[in-house]
C-alpha positions in Angstrom: 84.9 109.1 18.7 84.7 105.4 19.1 87.9 103.5 20.2 88.1 99.7 20.3 90.7 97.4 21.8 91.2 94.6 19.3 93.3 91.4 20.0 95.9 90.2 17.5 95.0 86.9 15.9 97.2 84.1 14.6 95.9 81.8 11.9 97.5 78.4 11.9 95.6 76.5 9.2 93.0 77.3 6.6 91.6 80.4 5.3 88.6 81.6 3.4 87.6 83.0 0.1 84.7 85.4 -0.8 84.5 84.0 -4.4 81.2 82.1 -4.9 82.9 79.8 -7.5 85.3 78.7 -4.8 83.2 78.3 -1.6 80.2 76.7 -3.3 82.3 73.8 -4.5 84.6 73.3 -1.5 84.2 72.9 2.3 86.5 74.9 4.5 87.8 75.2 8.0 90.0 77.7 9.9 92.1 77.2 13.0 93.1 80.4 14.7 93.6 81.9 18.1 94.2 85.3 19.7 97.2 86.3 21.7 97.7 88.7 24.7 98.6 91.6 22.4 96.2 94.3 21.4 95.7 97.2 18.9 93.6 100.2 19.6 91.5 101.4 16.7 89.7 104.7 16.4 
């Protein structure tokens, strides 16, 4: 079994899209950070 400790992340501005019709025509940026809280995933 693999268990990982993953930090929570807060996004302030921006975001992304996986749609080629969107990202091929527009530039993008994301501002995010992690906080001192974690989730364990198995």
